[in-house]
C-alpha positions as CSV (number, residue, x, y, z in Angstrom):
1,M,106.0,91.8,77.5
2,A,103.3,94.2,76.4
3,P,101.3,96.1,79.1
4,M,97.7,95.3,79.9
5,R,95.0,97.9,80.1
6,E,94.0,99.1,83.5
7,V,90.3,98.2,83.5
8,S,88.4,95.2,84.6
9,Q,86.6,92.7,82.4
10,P,82.8,92.7,81.9
11,P,80.5,90.3,83.7
12,N,81.0,86.6,82.9
13,A,84.3,87.3,81.2
14,R,85.6,84.0,82.6
15,R,84.2,81.3,80.3
16,D,83.9,77.6,80.7
17,R,86.8,76.3,78.7
18,D,85.2,72.7,78.5
19,H,81.9,73.6,76.9
20,P,81.0,70.7,74.5
21,R,80.6,71.3,70.9
22,G,79.0,68.6,68.8
23,P,79.9,67.8,65.1
24,G,78.0,69.5,62.3
25,R,77.1,72.6,64.3
26,V,79.4,75.1,62.6
27,A,76.5,77.2,61.3
28,H,74.9,77.2,64.7
29,W,78.1,78.5,66.2
30,L,78.8,81.3,63.7
31,P,77.1,84.0,65.7
32,V,78.8,82.8,68.9
33,L,82.1,82.8,67.1
34,L,81.6,86.4,66.0
35,V,80.9,87.4,69.6
36,V,84.0,85.5,70.8
37,A,86.0,87.4,68.1
38,L,84.7,90.7,69.4
39,L,85.5,89.7,73.0
40,A,88.9,88.6,71.9
41,G,89.5,92.1,70.6
42,A,88.5,93.5,74.0
43,V,90.8,91.1,75.7
44,A,93.6,92.0,73.3
45,A,93.1,95.6,74.2
46,H,93.4,94.5,77.9
47,R,97.0,93.8,77.1
48,F,97.6,97.5,76.7
49,E,97.0,99.7,79.7
50,V,94.9,102.1,77.6
51,G,92.4,102.9,80.2
52,P,88.6,102.7,80.3
53,R,88.1,105.7,78.1
54,H,88.5,103.5,74.9
55,L,86.1,100.7,75.8
56,P,83.3,102.6,77.4
57,W,81.0,99.6,77.6
58,L,83.3,98.0,80.1
59,V,83.1,100.8,82.7
60,A,80.4,102.7,84.4
61,D,79.5,106.0,82.9
62,P,79.6,109.0,85.3
63,A,75.9,109.7,84.6
64,S,74.8,106.1,85.1
65,E,76.7,104.7,88.0
66,P,74.5,103.3,90.8
67,Q,74.0,106.5,92.7
68,A,72.7,108.3,89.6
69,V,70.4,105.6,88.3
70,P,66.8,107.0,88.4
71,P,63.9,104.9,89.8
72,P,61.6,103.1,87.3
73,A,58.9,105.1,85.7
74,G,55.8,105.5,87.8
75,L,57.5,104.7,91.1
76,D,56.6,107.3,93.7
77,L,59.2,107.5,96.5
78,P,59.0,109.6,99.6
79,D,61.5,112.3,100.3
80,W,64.7,111.0,101.9
81,D,65.6,112.1,105.4
82,A,69.0,111.3,106.9
83,P,68.5,108.7,109.6
84,T,69.8,109.2,113.1
85,P,72.7,106.7,113.6
86,A,71.6,103.9,115.9
87,V,75.2,102.8,116.6
88,A,78.5,104.5,116.3
89,A,80.6,103.9,113.3
90,A,83.0,100.9,113.6
91,E,86.2,101.8,115.2
92,P,89.4,100.6,113.5
93,G,90.8,97.6,115.3
94,E,94.1,95.7,115.4
95,V,94.6,93.0,112.9
96,D,94.0,89.5,114.2
97,V,97.0,87.8,112.6
98,A,95.8,84.3,113.2
99,A,92.4,85.1,111.6
100,V,94.0,86.7,108.5
101,E,96.3,83.7,108.1
102,R,93.4,81.3,108.3
103,A,91.3,83.3,105.9
104,L,94.0,83.6,103.2
105,R,95.4,80.1,103.4
106,R,93.2,78.7,100.7
107,P,93.1,81.7,98.2
108,L,96.9,82.0,98.4
109,R,97.3,78.5,97.1
110,D,95.8,79.4,93.8
111,P,98.5,78.6,91.1
112,D,97.2,81.4,88.9
113,L,98.8,83.9,91.3
114,G,102.2,82.9,90.0
115,R,105.6,82.6,91.8
116,R,105.8,86.0,93.5
117,V,102.9,86.9,95.8
118,N,102.9,89.9,98.2
119,V,100.1,90.3,100.6
120,A,100.0,92.8,103.6
121,V,97.1,93.6,105.9
122,G,97.2,96.3,108.6
123,S,94.9,98.4,110.8
124,L,93.7,101.7,109.4
125,D,94.9,103.7,112.3
126,G,98.0,101.7,113.4
127,D,101.6,101.5,112.4
128,G,103.5,98.8,110.5
129,T,102.0,95.6,109.1
130,G,99.7,93.3,111.0
131,W,100.2,90.4,108.7
132,A,102.3,90.0,105.6
133,T,103.8,87.4,103.2
134,G,105.9,87.5,100.1
135,P,109.3,88.9,99.0
136,G,108.5,92.4,100.2
137,T,108.9,94.5,97.0
138,F,107.2,94.3,93.6
139,I,106.4,96.1,90.4
140,P,103.4,98.2,91.5
141,A,101.9,98.9,88.0
142,S,99.1,101.4,88.4
143,T,99.0,101.2,92.2
144,T,101.8,103.8,91.7
145,K,99.0,106.2,91.2
146,V,98.2,106.0,94.9
147,L,101.7,107.4,95.6
148,T,101.3,110.1,92.9
149,A,97.9,111.1,94.3
150,A,99.1,111.5,97.8
151,A,102.3,113.3,96.7
152,T,100.3,115.8,94.6
153,L,97.9,116.6,97.4
154,Q,100.7,117.0,99.9
155,T,102.6,119.3,97.5
156,L,99.9,121.4,95.9
157,G,97.0,121.1,98.3
158,P,93.5,119.9,97.4
159,N,92.2,123.3,96.3
160,A,94.9,124.2,93.8
161,R,93.8,124.7,90.2
162,F,95.6,124.6,86.9
163,T,95.1,127.6,84.6
164,T,95.3,128.0,80.8
165,R,95.9,131.5,79.6
166,V,96.0,133.6,76.4
167,V,98.3,136.6,76.3
168,R,99.2,139.1,73.7
169,G,102.1,138.1,71.4
170,Q,104.8,140.2,69.8
171,G,102.5,141.7,67.2
172,P,99.3,143.7,67.8
173,R,97.2,140.9,66.4
174,E,99.2,137.9,67.7
175,V,98.0,135.8,70.7
176,V,99.8,133.1,72.6
177,L,98.0,130.2,74.1
178,V,99.9,129.3,77.3
179,G,99.6,125.7,78.7
180,G,99.3,125.4,82.5
181,G,99.3,121.6,82.7
182,D,95.6,121.1,83.1
183,P,95.2,117.3,82.4
184,Y,91.4,117.6,81.8
185,L,91.4,120.7,79.5
186,A,88.8,120.1,76.8
187,S,88.7,121.1,73.2
188,T,85.0,122.0,73.2
189,T,82.5,123.5,75.6
190,P,80.2,120.7,76.9
191,T,76.5,120.8,76.5
192,P,74.5,121.1,79.7
193,E,73.7,117.3,79.5
194,E,77.4,116.5,79.0
195,A,78.5,118.8,81.8
196,A,76.0,117.2,84.2
197,G,77.5,113.8,83.5
198,T,81.2,114.7,83.6
199,Y,83.4,114.7,86.7
200,P,85.4,116.7,87.3
201,P,84.1,119.8,85.5
202,R,86.3,120.7,82.5
203,A,87.8,124.0,81.4
204,D,87.9,124.3,77.6
205,V,89.7,126.2,74.9
206,A,86.5,127.1,73.1
207,S,85.4,129.2,76.1
208,L,88.9,130.6,76.2
209,A,88.7,131.5,72.5
210,A,85.3,133.2,72.9
211,A,86.7,135.4,75.7
212,V,89.8,136.3,73.5
213,A,87.5,137.3,70.6
214,D,85.6,139.6,72.9
215,A,88.8,141.1,74.1
216,L,89.9,141.8,70.5
217,G,86.6,143.3,69.5
218,G,85.1,140.2,67.9
219,R,86.5,140.8,64.4
220,G,89.8,141.1,62.5
221,R,92.8,139.0,61.8
222,V,94.8,137.1,64.4
223,R,97.9,134.8,64.5
224,V,98.1,132.0,67.0
225,R,101.3,130.9,68.9
226,Y,101.4,128.4,71.6
227,D,103.7,128.0,74.6
228,D,104.0,124.6,76.3
229,S,107.3,125.4,78.1
230,L,106.0,124.8,81.6
231,F,107.1,121.1,81.3
232,S,110.6,120.3,80.1
233,G,112.6,117.3,79.0
234,P,111.2,114.5,76.8
235,A,107.5,114.0,76.3
236,D,108.1,110.2,76.1
237,N,109.4,108.8,79.3
238,P,112.7,107.0,78.8
239,A,111.6,104.5,81.5
240,W,108.7,103.3,79.3
241,R,108.9,100.8,76.5
242,R,109.7,102.5,73.3
243,D,106.4,101.5,71.6
244,Y,104.1,102.9,74.3
245,V,103.8,106.4,72.7
246,R,104.2,105.2,69.2
247,D,101.4,102.6,69.5
248,D,99.0,105.0,71.2
249,I,99.2,103.3,74.6
250,V,99.8,106.7,76.2
251,S,100.0,110.2,74.9
252,P,103.2,112.3,74.8
253,I,103.1,114.3,78.0
254,T,103.1,118.1,77.5
255,A,101.8,121.1,79.5
256,L,99.2,121.9,76.8
257,M,96.8,119.0,76.0
258,V,93.2,118.8,75.2
259,D,91.0,115.8,75.7
260,G,93.9,114.0,77.4
261,G,95.9,114.1,74.2
262,R,93.4,111.9,72.4
263,E,91.8,112.3,69.0
264,A,88.0,112.5,68.5
265,D,87.7,108.8,68.3
266,G,88.9,108.5,71.9
267,W,91.4,105.8,70.9
268,H,94.3,107.3,68.9
269,R,96.7,109.8,70.6
270,Y,98.0,113.0,69.0
271,D,101.6,112.8,68.0
272,D,101.9,116.4,69.2
273,P,99.3,117.2,71.8
274,S,100.4,120.8,72.2
275,L,99.9,121.5,68.5
276,A,96.6,119.7,68.5
277,A,95.4,121.9,71.4
278,A,96.5,125.1,69.6
279,Q,94.7,123.9,66.4
280,A,91.5,123.4,68.5
281,F,91.9,126.9,69.9
282,A,92.4,128.4,66.5
283,R,89.3,126.7,65.2
284,A,87.3,128.1,68.1
285,L,88.7,131.6,67.4
286,A,87.4,131.3,63.8
287,D,84.0,130.1,65.1
288,A,84.0,133.2,67.4
289,G,84.3,135.5,64.3
290,L,88.0,136.1,64.0
291,R,90.1,135.4,60.9
292,V,93.0,133.2,61.8
293,V,96.0,133.8,59.6
294,G,98.4,130.9,59.1
295,A,98.8,127.8,61.2
296,P,99.5,127.8,64.9
297,R,103.2,127.9,65.6
298,P,105.3,127.4,68.8
299,G,106.2,130.6,70.7
300,R,107.1,131.9,74.1
301,A,104.9,134.1,76.2
302,D,106.5,137.3,77.6
303,D,106.1,137.4,81.4
304,A,105.0,141.0,81.1
305,A,102.5,140.3,78.3
306,E,98.9,141.5,78.7
307,E,96.6,138.6,79.7
308,L,93.5,138.5,77.4
309,A,91.7,135.5,78.9
310,V,92.1,132.7,81.4
311,V,90.2,129.5,82.3
312,E,90.7,127.4,85.4
313,G,90.4,123.7,85.7
314,A,88.9,121.7,88.5
315,P,90.4,121.6,92.0
316,V,93.3,119.2,92.4
317,N,91.4,116.9,94.8
318,Q,88.8,116.3,92.0
319,V,91.5,115.7,89.4
320,V,93.1,113.2,91.8
321,E,89.8,111.4,92.4
322,R,89.2,111.0,88.7
323,M,92.7,109.9,87.9
324,L,92.5,107.2,90.5
325,E,89.0,106.1,89.7
326,V,89.6,105.4,86.0
327,S,93.4,104.9,86.2
328,D,94.1,107.8,83.9
329,N,97.8,107.5,82.8
330,E,98.1,110.9,81.2
331,A,96.6,112.7,84.2
332,A,98.9,110.9,86.6
333,E,102.0,111.9,84.5
334,V,100.8,115.5,84.4
335,L,100.3,115.6,88.2
336,A,103.7,114.1,88.8
337,R,105.3,116.8,86.7
338,H,103.5,119.4,88.7
339,V,105.0,117.9,91.9
340,G,108.5,118.1,90.3
341,L,107.9,121.8,89.3
342,A,106.7,122.7,92.8
343,R,109.5,121.0,94.6
344,S,112.5,121.7,92.3
345,G,111.4,124.1,89.6
346,S,111.8,121.4,87.0
347,G,108.9,119.8,85.0
348,T,110.7,116.7,83.9
349,F,109.8,113.0,84.4
350,D,112.8,112.6,86.6
351,A,112.0,115.7,88.8
352,G,108.4,114.5,89.2
353,S,109.5,111.0,90.3
354,R,112.0,112.4,92.8
355,G,109.3,114.9,94.0
356,V,106.8,112.2,94.6
357,V,109.2,110.3,96.9
358,E,110.1,113.5,98.7
359,A,106.5,114.5,99.2
360,L,105.6,111.1,100.7
361,A,108.5,111.3,103.1
362,E,107.3,114.8,104.1
363,A,103.9,113.3,104.8
364,G,105.5,110.9,107.2
365,V,105.8,107.8,105.0
366,D,109.0,105.7,105.3
367,T,109.6,105.3,101.6
368,G,112.4,102.7,102.2
369,A,113.7,101.2,99.0
370,T,110.9,102.8,96.8
371,R,112.1,103.5,93.3
372,I,109.7,105.5,91.1
373,H,110.3,106.4,87.4
374,D,106.9,107.8,86.4
375,G,103.6,108.9,87.9
376,S,101.3,106.3,86.2
377,G,103.0,103.0,86.9
378,L,103.6,102.1,83.2
379,S,107.3,101.7,84.0
380,R,108.4,98.2,84.9
381,R,111.4,99.8,86.7
382,N,109.2,101.0,89.5
383,V,109.7,99.1,92.8
384,V,107.6,99.6,95.9
385,S,106.8,97.6,99.0
386,A,103.4,96.7,100.5
387,E,104.4,98.6,103.7
388,V,104.8,101.8,101.8
389,L,101.4,101.5,100.1
390,L,99.8,100.7,103.5
391,D,101.5,103.8,105.1
392,V,100.3,106.1,102.3
393,L,96.7,104.9,102.7
394,R,97.0,105.4,106.5
395,A,98.4,108.9,106.0
396,A,95.5,109.7,103.7
397,A,93.0,108.5,106.3
398,R,94.4,110.7,109.1
399,T,95.3,113.8,107.0
400,P,92.4,115.9,105.6
401,R,94.8,117.3,103.0
402,L,95.4,113.8,101.5
403,R,91.8,112.6,101.8
404,A,91.1,112.4,98.0
405,T,93.6,109.6,97.9
406,L,91.0,107.5,99.5
407,T,87.8,109.0,98.1
408,G,89.1,108.5,94.6
409,L,89.6,104.7,95.0
410,P,87.3,102.6,92.9
411,V,84.6,100.6,94.7
412,A,84.3,96.9,94.0
413,G,81.3,96.2,91.7
414,F,80.3,99.8,91.4
415,S,82.8,102.3,90.0
416,G,85.9,103.0,87.9
417,S,88.3,100.2,87.2
418,L,86.5,97.9,89.7
419,T,83.0,98.3,88.1
420,W,82.9,94.8,86.7
421,R,85.1,93.0,89.2
422,F,83.8,91.1,92.3
423,E,80.5,90.9,90.6
424,D,80.0,87.2,89.8
425,E,82.7,85.2,91.6
426,A,83.2,87.3,94.7
427,P,79.9,89.2,95.0
428,V,80.0,89.3,98.8
429,S,82.8,91.9,98.4
430,R,80.9,94.4,96.4
431,G,81.1,97.7,98.2
432,A,83.3,96.2,100.9
433,V,86.5,96.6,98.9
434,R,87.7,100.0,97.8
435,A,91.1,99.8,96.0
436,K,93.4,101.0,93.3
437,T,94.0,98.4,90.6
438,G,97.4,97.7,89.0
439,T,97.8,95.8,85.8
440,L,100.7,95.1,83.5
441,S,101.7,91.9,81.7
442,G,102.2,89.4,84.5
443,V,101.4,92.0,87.2
444,H,98.1,92.2,89.1
445,A,97.7,94.3,92.2
446,L,95.1,95.8,94.5
447,A,95.9,98.4,97.2
448,G,93.2,100.0,99.3
449,I,90.7,99.5,102.2
450,V,88.6,96.4,102.9
451,T,85.8,96.3,105.5
452,D,85.9,92.9,107.3
453,R,82.9,90.9,108.5
454,E,82.7,92.9,111.7
455,G,82.6,96.2,109.8
456,T,86.2,97.1,110.7
457,P,88.1,98.9,107.9
458,L,91.6,97.5,107.2
459,V,94.3,98.6,104.8
460,F,95.5,95.9,102.5
461,V,97.7,95.2,99.5
462,V,97.7,92.1,97.2
463,A,100.3,92.1,94.4
464,V,101.7,89.5,92.1
465,D,104.3,90.3,89.4
466,R,105.1,86.9,88.0
467,S,101.7,85.6,87.1
468,P,101.2,83.3,84.1
469,E,100.5,85.6,81.1
470,A,98.5,82.9,79.4
471,R,96.0,83.0,82.2
472,K,95.9,86.7,83.0
473,L,92.1,86.9,83.6
474,D,92.3,84.0,86.0
475,A,95.2,85.7,87.8
476,Q,93.1,88.8,88.2
477,L,90.3,86.7,89.6
478,A,92.7,85.0,92.0
479,V,93.8,88.5,93.3
480,D,90.1,89.4,93.8
481,H,89.6,86.2,95.8
482,V,92.3,87.2,98.2
483,A,90.7,90.5,98.8
484,A,87.2,88.8,99.1
485,A,88.6,86.5,101.8
486,L,89.5,89.5,103.9
487,A,86.0,91.0,103.4
488,T,84.4,87.8,104.7
489,C,86.8,87.4,107.6
490,D,86.5,88.5,111.2
491,C,90.1,89.7,110.9
492,S,90.2,92.4,113.6
493,R,90.3,92.7,117.3
494,P,88.7,95.5,119.2
495,P,91.1,98.4,119.8
496,R,92.8,98.5,123.1
């Protein structure tokens, strides 16, 4: 089966299938049919986990999400002062097993969930699972990114940054662009307006080229080489379907990528992201006044070579937050490779997968029968249990080093891959559910935190991996209804 894209549908995506149509009204329905055809294209794209980058009208823009929407013109608002809390924040409580069971009895009967349903609910500060049902393990899809996020923060720390360098090459006018595995390296310098609406901030090869031109005196000839040897092994994960890279579902993963390996249209991926990055760098050198001789070619940087310029990407905690919020497959794969490098010195997919599991164990998570083959969750060979996801979320809540694993989770009805979910059919859950989505063909999952009716935060997982493909949007809604039932339930007891 083909994968689905990891973003939610727009408002009112679920249509009435029994809408009457009278005879002789073809002309009247032509505009509607055109809209339906366009929506069908969006739904078809949903089959491929291509991310919200390519259908921007389906997700919130960083500059226009609720917290950034300006007041209407002419509205004069007083300055805001932080209020003094009237009551203490809700304390995490134990799960009321009987209450959870009652709350979920009806939504779990929905046939759109399919034949394999895993649900687990636990207290945020406790151990184990308060209430659970299902076979125990499942295909996690993009909830795998929760594991990748925590493992990256555990291994590298939240303040680490990835650098992209330029050093002198073998000849006096040869430069080598050295990839440092920055997943958000950009090809151009953003305008002030673009920078204000972009999170996290991006380093870019245009600024790098300008600094190199200054170091070389601003004139003359130069040859460009590029070194992407930080990562090793195949750029196309053997655990993915063979057409994922070929059909532009995900970019080849290299240590030197600009714009996430995507072309200017934001849809197509570069066949060779490292070459594309070097070409963007060469164009920027020409714009800075240098004469670039020949085409960029692969090369290796000498460890003792003089450094001409360097740019640093955003801190890892910000990269992790963005990766989780929009379910960025390329960023997740780059981060997993960094985990492998740090733990074993190998930047392969396999080393990254092993490193993620090792890092989680180091953080105190009992990984059990977890099997991970990538960082993004595109692989259907991945196997995880609800208990592992709950434990990772708890570890993030109690460990400042891992905190971005929680702060990066999309908020229901407001941000990232949950922007358009819980809006019409489960509006009471807007803002009460904060969770990572997971979507592949037949797979729908949510893993995160829900605040119950009493204001108590609980960790939860809802995952199905045998849902009817013909009713995928209904299956997604059914998963949302399970989470919504927890948000409206008095599912916790006061802590002892």
